[in-house]
C-alpha positions in Angstrom: 39.0 92.4 2.9 40.6 90.7 0.0 39.0 93.1 -2.4 40.4 96.0 -0.4 43.9 94.5 -0.4 43.7 94.1 -4.2 42.6 97.7 -4.8 45.5 98.9 -2.6 47.8 96.6 -4.5 46.7 98.1 -7.9 47.3 101.6 -6.7 50.9 100.7 -5.9 51.2 98.9 -9.3 50.0 101.8 -11.3 53.4 103.5 -11.8 55.5 100.4 -12.3 56.9 99.0 -15.5 59.5 96.6 -14.3 59.8 94.8 -11.0 62.4 95.8 -8.5 63.1 95.0 -4.8 60.7 97.2 -2.9 57.7 96.3 -5.1 57.9 92.6 -4.3 55.7 93.1 -1.3 52.9 94.2 -3.6 53.3 91.1 -5.7 53.1 89.0 -2.6 49.7 90.7 -1.7 48.4 90.0 -5.2 49.3 86.3 -4.9 47.8 86.1 -1.4 44.5 87.3 -2.9 44.7 84.8 -5.8 45.6 81.9 -3.5 42.5 82.7 -1.3 40.2 83.1 -4.3 41.6 80.1 -6.3 43.1 77.8 -3.6 43.5 74.7 -5.9 45.6 76.5 -8.5 49.4 76.6 -8.3 50.7 80.1 -8.7 54.5 79.4 -8.8 54.8 79.7 -12.6 53.6 82.4 -15.0 50.5 84.3 -14.0 48.9 87.0 -16.1 46.6 89.4 -14.3 44.4 91.6 -16.4 43.0 94.6 -14.4 40.0 95.8 -16.4 39.7 99.0 -14.2 43.3 100.0 -15.0 43.4 98.5 -18.5 46.7 96.8 -17.6 48.2 93.3 -17.7 50.6 92.3 -15.0 53.0 89.4 -15.8 54.2 87.5 -12.7 56.6 84.6 -12.8 57.8 82.6 -9.9 55.8 85.0 -7.7 57.8 88.0 -9.0 56.6 90.8 -11.2 58.3 90.9 -14.6 56.3 93.5 -16.6 53.2 95.7 -16.7 51.6 96.2 -20.1 48.7 98.4 -21.3 45.8 96.5 -22.8 42.3 97.1 -24.1 39.4 95.0 -22.9 35.8 95.1 -24.3 34.0 98.4 -25.1 30.8 96.6 -24.1 32.1 95.8 -20.6 32.4 92.5 -18.8 30.5 89.3 -19.4 30.7 85.8 -20.6 27.7 85.2 -22.8 28.3 84.1 -26.4 27.5 87.1 -28.7 27.8 89.7 -26.0 31.1 91.2 -27.3 32.1 91.4 -23.6 35.3 90.4 -21.9 34.9 87.4 -19.6 36.1 87.6 -16.0 37.6 84.9 -13.8 40.4 82.4 -14.0 41.6 81.2 -17.4 44.7 79.5 -18.8 46.6 80.0 -22.1 45.4 76.9 -24.0 47.2 77.5 -27.4 49.5 80.0 -29.0 49.6 81.1 -32.6 52.0 83.3 -34.7 55.5 82.3 -33.8 57.8 83.8 -36.5 55.0 86.0 -38.0 56.3 89.5 -38.7 55.0 92.4 -36.6 51.5 93.6 -37.7 50.8 90.4 -39.7 47.1 89.9 -39.9 45.4 86.6 -38.8 42.1 85.1 -39.9 40.9 82.0 -38.0 44.4 82.0 -36.3 46.1 81.6 -39.7 48.5 84.3 -41.0 47.0 85.8 -44.1 50.2 87.2 -45.5 48.8 90.7 -45.2 50.0 93.4 -42.9 48.1 96.1 -41.0 48.8 99.8 -41.2 50.3 100.7 -37.8 48.8 104.2 -38.0 45.3 102.8 -38.8 42.8 105.6 -37.9 39.7 104.7 -39.8 36.8 102.3 -38.8 38.1 99.8 -36.3 38.0 96.5 -38.2 39.1 94.5 -35.1 42.0 93.0 -37.0 44.0 90.4 -35.0 47.7 90.9 -35.5 51.2 89.6 -34.7 50.4 87.0 -32.0 47.5 85.1 -30.4 47.2 83.6 -26.9 43.9 81.7 -26.9 42.3 81.5 -23.5 40.4 78.6 -21.9 38.1 79.3 -19.0 38.6 77.3 -15.8 35.4 78.3 -13.9 32.3 76.3 -14.9 29.3 78.5 -15.4 31.5 81.7 -15.4 33.8 81.2 -18.3 33.6 77.5 -19.0 30.9 75.4 -20.6 27.5 76.2 -22.1 27.0 79.7 -23.6 29.7 81.3 -21.5 32.7 79.3 -22.7 35.7 81.6 -23.3 37.5 79.1 -25.6 34.4 78.5 -27.7 34.0 82.3 -27.9 37.6 82.6 -29.2 38.7 85.0 -26.5 42.3 85.9 -27.1 45.1 88.0 -25.9 46.3 89.4 -29.3 47.9 92.3 -31.1 45.8 95.0 -32.8 46.0 97.2 -35.8 44.4 99.9 -33.8 47.2 100.5 -31.3 45.6 103.9 -30.3 42.8 101.9 -28.7 45.2 100.3 -26.2 44.7 101.6 -22.7 40.9 102.1 -23.1 37.9 99.7 -23.0 37.6 99.4 -26.8 37.8 95.8 -28.0 35.1 93.4 -29.2 35.7 91.1 -26.2 39.3 90.0 -26.4 42.3 91.5 -24.6 44.2 93.7 -27.1 47.9 94.6 -26.8 50.4 96.7 -28.7 52.2 94.5 -31.3 55.7 94.7 -29.9 54.2 94.0 -26.4 52.3 90.9 -27.4 55.3 89.5 -29.3 57.4 90.0 -26.1 54.7 88.4 -24.0 54.2 85.5 -26.4 57.9 84.6 -26.2 57.8 84.7 -22.4 54.6 82.9 -21.5 54.1 79.1 -22.0 50.9 77.3 -22.9 49.2 76.5 -19.6 50.0 79.8 -17.9 47.2 81.1 -15.7 45.3 84.2 -16.7 43.0 86.0 -14.3 40.7 88.8 -15.5 39.1 90.9 -12.8 37.1 94.1 -12.8 39.4 95.8 -10.2 
C-alpha cells in the first residue's frame, strides 16, 4: 500500500519544479510514507529524496517541497557493496560538506579543490570528475548502507557536481548522485549537515 502511494506521489511530482499550494498534499503523502518506513527519524527539517526511477531529487523542508532537481545515479544500478560502482539505497544523512566558495566547475580530488576547472561542454570519455560542491553521505541502516562492506561513507558516496552535465537525468554515474553544477551549488547552500537523504528505486 505504501509503495502504491509513493508511486502515485511521484507521478504527481513529475512536472513540478517549485512547490505551490495544491501540491502540498503530495508532499504530505511522501512524508507519510517516510514516517511509516523510518518511524524513529524526525522529518521536520531538510529531507532530500532521490528517486532513482525518475532520476530526480526532491528537496523538502519543514514538510514543504522547495525544489525538484534532475540527477544521475549509477549506470550499474543499485547496490551497496564496496567496489560495485552502484548507488546505495535507503536512509542516509549528509555527514559533511565540501567546497564552500569554490568557483563553479572547480575540480576536487579527495575532497580538496585542485585549482583546476572542468570544461562545461566536456563530451569525451567520462572521467567522473567531481566538481563545484560535495555533500558526503553517511548510511543510517546497518547492513544496508552502514557498516562492513556496504558502508556508504567508507565508499565515499557523494551528492556532487559533474563535468559531464549531459549525463544528468540518466543512470550514468559511478555510484554517486551527480547534479548540474549550478544546482548542486544551490542545494549546498540550502542544506545543512545532518539533513536526511533517502534513496529509493521508485
